[in-house]
N, C-alpha and C positions, 0 to 999 in steps of 0.2 A: 504494499500501499504506500503511495506517494504521501509523504507526511505534510504536504502542503496543498492537499485537493480541497477543494470547497465548492459546494452546489448552492447555487441560487435559485430558489422556486419562487418566482412572482410574475404576474400577467402584466404588471405596468413595465413595458419594455424601456421606458427612460431611466425610472429607478434602478433597474435590474443592471442594465448597461454601465450607469453610474458607479453602483457596487462593485460590478466586475473591474471597471477600469481602476477603481481604487484598491481593491485587493490584489489585483495583477502587479500593481505597482510596489506591492509590498513582499512580491516573491511567491504568492499563491498561484496554484494552477485552478482555474475557475471553469465550471461548466454552467450553462445557464438552461433553464427550463420555465416555459411560460405558463405551465399547468401542473395539476398534482399528477396526472397520468404520464406526461413527459418526464416528471421529477422521478416518479417510481422505475420507470425504464431505464433512467440513467442511472440510479441505485443498483437495477437488476444486473447492470453490465460493468460497473466500476465500484471501486470502493472510495469512499469519502470520509475525511475525518470530520468536516463541519458542515451542515446544512443550514442556510438561510431561507426560511420559510415563510410567506406572507400568510395571513390568517384568512384573508377572502381571496378564493382563489375560483377560478370559472367553473370548475368541475368537483370542487371539494372545500374543505375545511382545515385550514391549517393545523387547528388544535387537535382535531381527530388524526390528522395525517401524522402528527408527532408522534403519537402513541403507536401507530403502524411502524413508522421508522424505527423506533427503539426496541421494538420487539423482534423486526426482522434484521436490525442490523444495530446490534447492542453497543458496538464500539464507536459509532457514529453519533457524534453530539449535534444537538437540533438549537438552533438561535431562532425564535418566532418573531415575525417583523408585524406590529400592530399599527394601527393609527390611532393618533392621539384622542382620549377620551374611551378607547377599549382596552384599557389596562387590564381589566377582569379577564379578556380573552389570552392575555399574556400569563397571568397567574395560573388559569385554567392549563394552560399549554406545560407549565412547569410542573404542575400535578402529573400530567401525562408523561412527563419525562424530559421535556425540554432543559437545556443547561440554562437559557435565560431568555429575556425577550428585549427586543429594541423598539422603541416608537420612532416611526417613520419621521426623517426630517431631523433626527439628534445628529450633531456633528461627527467630524471624523474621530475627534478625541476620544469618543465613547464606543464608535464601532470597531476600529482596529484592535484597542485592549482587549475588548472582549472577545474577538474573534480570535485572538492570540492565547488567552486563558482557556478557550474551548479545545482548539487544536493540542494544548499542552496537556489538557486532561485527556483527550483521545489518545494522544501518543503514549502516555502513561497505562491507559488501559490496555493498549495493544501490547506493550511491554510485558504488563502483568498476565496477558493470555498467552504471550510466547512461551514465558517462563513456565506457565501451568503446562502448555502443552510439552515443553521439554522435558518436565516432571513424570507427567503420564507416559511420555515415550520410554523414560528410563524404568517405568514401572512395568511396562508390558514388553519386554525383550525375551528372547529365546533363553537368555541367562536368567530370567526372573521365574521360569517353569520348574518347579520344584519336582525331583524325584531322579531316581537311578536304575528304574526297573528297565528290563529290555524293552517292554512295550511302549513306555512314554519316551525312551530315548530314540527308538525307531521312527517314531511320530514327529519327533523334533528334527531328527536329521532329513526326512522328507519335506518338513515345512521350511527347514533353512535353504534345503535346493531350490524348491519352487519360489520362495520369495524373490530371487535375484531376476526372476523372469516376470512377463505381464500376463501369465497363463492363469484362466480362471481355476478358481481351486473350491472342492466340494468338501466340505469338514463333517463327517457323521460319527455318531455315537450317541449313548444315552443322555437324557437330560442331566447335566451338572457334572459334564465331563470336562468344560473348559474350552468350548467351541471357539466364545468371544477372545479369551487370554489369547488362543493362537490366532485368530485373525488379527488381532493388535498386533501380535509378534511378527508376523508375516508382512504387514504393512510398515512397520517400522524398520524391517531389514530389506524393505525394497527400496528401488528409485523413486517411489510416489512419497517417501516419508515426510517431506516438506509439505505436501498438500493434506487435505482433510481424508480422514477414515468417518464415514458416516453409517451408522448402524441402523437397521430397522427390522422388527421382528413383525413377520408378515401376518403372524396369527392375530395382532393386536388391533387391526382395523378390518372393517366391513371391505368389500368389494370396491365401491365408491371412494372411500376415504383413502384406500390403499393406492389407488391409481392415481388420486390426487397428491398424495405423498410422494410417489415415486416420480412424476412426470410434471407435476404442477400443473397450472390453469391458466387461460387469459380471462380478463375482464369480460364478464357478461357470459361465460361457460355455463352457468347455473345461478338460480336465485340467491342472491347473497354475495356473489363473485363481483365486487366492485372494483376490483384491480387485479392487475397480473400477480402470480405468486410462483414462485420458484420451486421445482421439485428436488428431490434427493439427487436425481441424476445431475442436476445442474451443480447443486453445492457439493458433489464430489468430485467434477470435474476436474481431471489431472489427478486425482487421488483414487482412494478405494470406497466401494459401495458393500457391507456387510449385510446381506439378506439372511437372518436368523428364520428357522421353520419354515424354510423355502417350500415343504410339502403343502403348506395351508393356502399358498396363492391360488385365486381362482382359475381355471383353465384358460379364460380369454386373455387375461394379465400375463399367464405364462406364455402365450403366443407373442405379446408385444415385449415381453422381457427377452425372449428368443431374438426378435428383430434388431434389439439394441445391442445384443452381444454379437450378431453377425453383422450388422452394418454400422453400429455407433448411432442410429438415427433414432428419434422418439418425437411423439406428437404430445405436447401439452394438452389437457381437456379443453375441447372447444376451439382448438388452434388448426389450421389445415396448412401450416407450414412447419416441416420437420426441423427440428433443433438438432444438434450433434453433441454428444459427449464422449471424452475420452476418460472412461471408468473402468478400472479392475473390480471383476465381482469375485468376492468370496461369499459362497452359500454355505448354511448348515441345516442339518435335519436331523433328527432322533428317530426317524424312520428309515426304513429299507426303501429307497427310491427307485431300485429296479424292480421291486416286486409292486410298487406303488404304478410305476410305468407298466408293468405287464397286465394290470387288472384296469388299466384306463383312468386311474385317480389322477395320474402325472402324466404329463406329454412325453413319449418316448425321445422326441429330438431334442427337446430340453433337457431332460435326463441325459443325454450322450454329450451335450454340448457343456453342461456343468461339470459331468464326472471324468473330463479331460485328465485330471488330475486330482484323486479322492485320497484324503488321509482319514483313516478311522482312529479316532480317539478312544483309548481302552478304558474301561469302566474301572472303578476302584478296587473293585474285589478281583481284577485281573492284575492289580499292580500293588498287593497288601504290603510289599517290602517298602513302599513309599509312605505308609500311612504315618510312621514317626516323624520322618523329615516335614511332611506337608502339616502336620498337627503342631509340632514345635515352631514352624513358620508363622502358623496363625497366630499362635500363643504371644510370640513376639510381636506381631503385627497389632495384635488388640492390646496387648499390655501397654505398649508405647501409645497407642490412641487413646487408652482409659487413664493414663498415668498410674499404672501399677507395676509392683516389682514381681513380676511372675515369671521365675526363669525357665520352667519346663512344666514335665507332668511327672506326677508320681507313678510307680510302677504298676499298681492296679488300676490307675485311670488308663494309662497306655495300653494294658491288657484288654480292659474293656472295648475301647476303640478296635482291637484287633479283633476281637470276639463279633463286632456287629457286621451285619451284610452290606451296609451301605446302599440302599436303593437310590439313594439321591446323589450318590458319587461325591466329588470334591466339594460341591456347593454345599451338601448336607454336613460335610465334614466341618467346613468354614462355619457354617450357621451354628452349629454344635459348640464349637470352640468359642465363638463370639459370647455366647450364652453362657457359657462355663466360666470365662473370665470374668464376666460382671458378677457371677455369683461368689467367686473365689476369694478369700480372706488370708489365705496361706501364700507362701512364696512358691508352691507347685501346685499345678492343677491336680485336685484329688477327684476319685471316684464319686463324691458326694454331690460335686458340682454338675455331674452329666445328667441328663434325662434319666428317669427312671428306665425307660426301656433299654438304654444301653448297660445300666446297672443290672436288670436282669439278665441281659445278655453274658454279662460277666459271670454271674452266678451259674447260668447254663453251662457256661464254658469251663467253670471249676469244677462243676459236677460231672463234666465228661473228661475231666483230667487234663484239660489245655492248658493254658500259658500261665494262668494266675499262680501265683506262690501260695502255698498253703503254710508257709511260715511266718505270714503276716498276722499276728495274732488278733488286733481288732478287726482285719478283713475277715478273718475265719468266723468271728464272733457275729459279725454283719451275716455273711453268707447263712450261717447256721440259724438265725432268727427268721430271714427271709424264707428259709427252706420251712420253718417249721409254721409260719405265716400261710404259706403255699397249701400246707397240709390241711390248715384249718380254714382254708377256704377266705382268709382275711379277717377270721374273728380273733380280734385281739385278746380279748379275756380267755380264752381258751388256749390260745398260744402261749400267754404269760402262765397258765396253770401247768401246761406241759414243759416250758422252760425252767418252772420252779423259781419265778421272779415275779415281783410285785407287777401289777397293771402299769402302775406309775413309772416303773423303771422302763418298761417296755415302750409306753408312750414318749418318755424323755427321749431314748435312743433313737427312735422314729422320726422325733423333731430335728434331733441333732443331724440325722440323714436327708433332711428336707422331706420326709416321707409321712 
C-alpha cells in the first residue's frame, strides 16, 4: 500500500479538484470520485490510507458510507466533509468509525494537519497488522507441527514438497486432525506467503450466501445489494484460498469452482463480465471424496481436479506416541496464556490421556488440556483436572493392567473407591458401608476429585 494514497469522494468538482491540488502539492497520491459508487469501485481496486468523503452524495449518504468503508477496509481512515450547520452529521460519522470531520470552507491550516494525522494512524495500523501477520506466520509453520510419529512425519514431508508449487492440495482426514494448521503451513512455505490466506468453511453457509462469499456481487444483483462487494476469490488474489468441508458445497457451485480452477475466471453474482483471480486452492474434507463422487454426491471431475495432490492426516489414535508431546505443548501454551506455572503432566494424568480413544483427535486433546489448565492448582496437571470420562478411561486401563502405576497409593485408593461405586451403581451410602468408611469421608474424597 502506498503510504501517501488519498481518495476524495465529492460530487462538487470544483471543491474536489481544489482539495486534490492541495493534497498533491504535499506529496499525496490523490484519486477522485464523483459519487459513492465510483468511490467504492476505487476502493475495490486500490488501497487508500485516507478517504475524504462528502456527507451529501447524489447516490448515497457519506455517514452511512463511512460505516461501510470502515467495515470493508478497516485500515483506511475516513474524514467526513460536511456543510456548515450540519455538524451533527459529522458527529454521527465519527460514531460510525470516521477519524474526524471537516466543515467545508475550513482553511488549509486545518485540512493538512488533520489529513497528516489520519495518514499516520493508518500507517500505524498497517504496521500492527503486518506484525500480527508475521507472528501468525511464525505460529503456523511446519516447525510448529508437533509430533515425531511416522504417520505425521510423512504428512509433513508431503506438505513441504507440494508447498513449493502452485498445485491444488486436498487435505483429508477426520475432524480435528489439524487440516487448517497444515493449510497455514503450506501457505507460509509457498511463494504466496506475502499475500493473504483466506479461509472459508463451506458448511457454514446456505447455497446463496456461499456463492456470494466466494464470488462477490455487483450492485443491484438482489434485493439489498446496494453496492459492489468483493468475494473471497478477489480477497485471496495472489494468495491462497482454503476451502474447508468442501464436500458440503452444492453441486452447481462445484461446477463454478471447477471453472475457476481450470480457467481462473469467475462471475460475481449479477455480473456478466468475468473477473480473473490468481488463487491457489487448498481444500479439506473429513469424508471419502472418492466414494462421494462415485455415489453422485460430489462431482467426479472436481474430485479429480482437487485430488491432484492429496495428503491424508492421521487420526490421533494412529499416532499415540505423539500424545505426550502434544499435551505438553498445549500445557505450555495455555499456562503462559493464563499466567500459570504448570510445568508438565503428572504420570497418572498422562496415562489417562494414553487410555482415551480420542474421537475428536488433536482438537479434542487441545480443548481438554485448556480446561484442565484452568482447573489445576498444582504445578503439574493432575488426573483430577481431567474430565470424568478420561478419569474412567484411566480406571478401565488400570483394571486391564495397562499403563497406570499401581505404586501410586492415592491413585490406587481413588481407583478402588470408583470401582466400588460402579459396583453399587452410584449408591454412595452403600459404597461407604462396603468400604468401611463414614459417608462424610466418601463425600469429602469425591469433592476433592471434583466428583
